[in-house]
C-alpha positions in Angstrom: -0.3 0.3 -0.2 2.8 2.3 1.0 4.2 1.4 -2.4 2.1 2.6 -4.1 1.2 5.9 -2.3 4.6 6.7 -3.2 4.3 6.3 -7.2 1.2 8.7 -6.8 2.5 10.9 -5.6 6.1 11.0 -8.3 3.4 10.9 -10.9 1.8 13.8 -9.3 4.4 15.6 -8.9 5.4 15.1 -12.6 1.7 15.8 -13.9 2.0 19.5 -11.7 5.5 20.1 -13.0 4.0 19.1 -16.9 1.5 21.8 -16.1 3.2 24.4 -14.6 5.9 23.8 -17.6 3.0 24.6 -19.7 2.3 27.7 -17.7 5.8 28.9 -19.4 4.3 29.5 -22.4 0.8 30.2 -22.3 -0.2 30.2 -18.5 -3.5 28.2 -17.7 -6.3 30.8 -16.3 -8.4 27.9 -15.6 -6.4 26.2 -13.3 -5.9 29.1 -11.5 -2.4 29.9 -13.4 -2.5 33.4 -14.5 0.9 34.5 -15.0 4.4 32.9 -16.5 5.7 33.5 -12.4 2.9 31.6 -11.2 4.0 28.9 -14.1 7.4 28.8 -12.6 6.3 28.0 -9.1 4.3 25.3 -10.3 6.3 23.5 -12.2 9.3 23.5 -8.8 6.3 22.4 -6.9 5.7 19.5 -9.1 9.5 19.0 -9.7 10.1 18.8 -5.3 6.7 17.0 -5.0 8.3 14.3 -7.3 11.8 14.7 -5.9 10.1 14.0 -3.0 9.2 10.5 -4.1 12.3 9.0 -5.4 14.0 9.8 -2.8 11.8 8.3 -0.2 13.1 4.9 0.9 11.4 1.5 -1.1 10.3 -1.4 1.3 12.0 -4.3 1.6 10.6 -7.8 1.3 12.3 -10.6 3.4 12.7 -13.8 2.1 10.8 -16.2 4.9 11.9 -19.5 3.5 15.3 -20.0 1.8 14.1 -22.7 -1.3 16.0 -21.6 -4.2 19.6 -20.2 -5.1 18.2 -17.4 -5.6 16.8 -16.9 -2.1 20.5 -18.2 -1.0 21.7 -15.2 -2.9 19.3 -12.5 -2.6 16.9 -13.0 0.7 15.9 -9.5 1.0 14.7 -7.4 -1.9 12.8 -3.7 -2.6 10.7 -5.1 -5.8 8.9 -7.4 -7.0 7.2 -8.8 -10.3 4.3 -10.8 -11.2 2.6 -12.1 -14.2 -0.2 -13.9 -14.7 -2.2 -14.9 -17.8 
């Protein structure tokens, strides 16, 4: 659950930065960004939020019982991937 919140934080920051960058070209008044300096501010806030999400530590998962050679090599990992058909 925490991982999803961190991913959401990164994406929200990137979207905010994108809107701020677009507002540097033409301010998006319908979003309340009425000037280019305010667009630059929104861009900066978006980059700070995205960087905060990037630098939060990834949670660790530990193997309960070693069953494979991979479990011997890396009993603690941060990411996993699951495929289903």
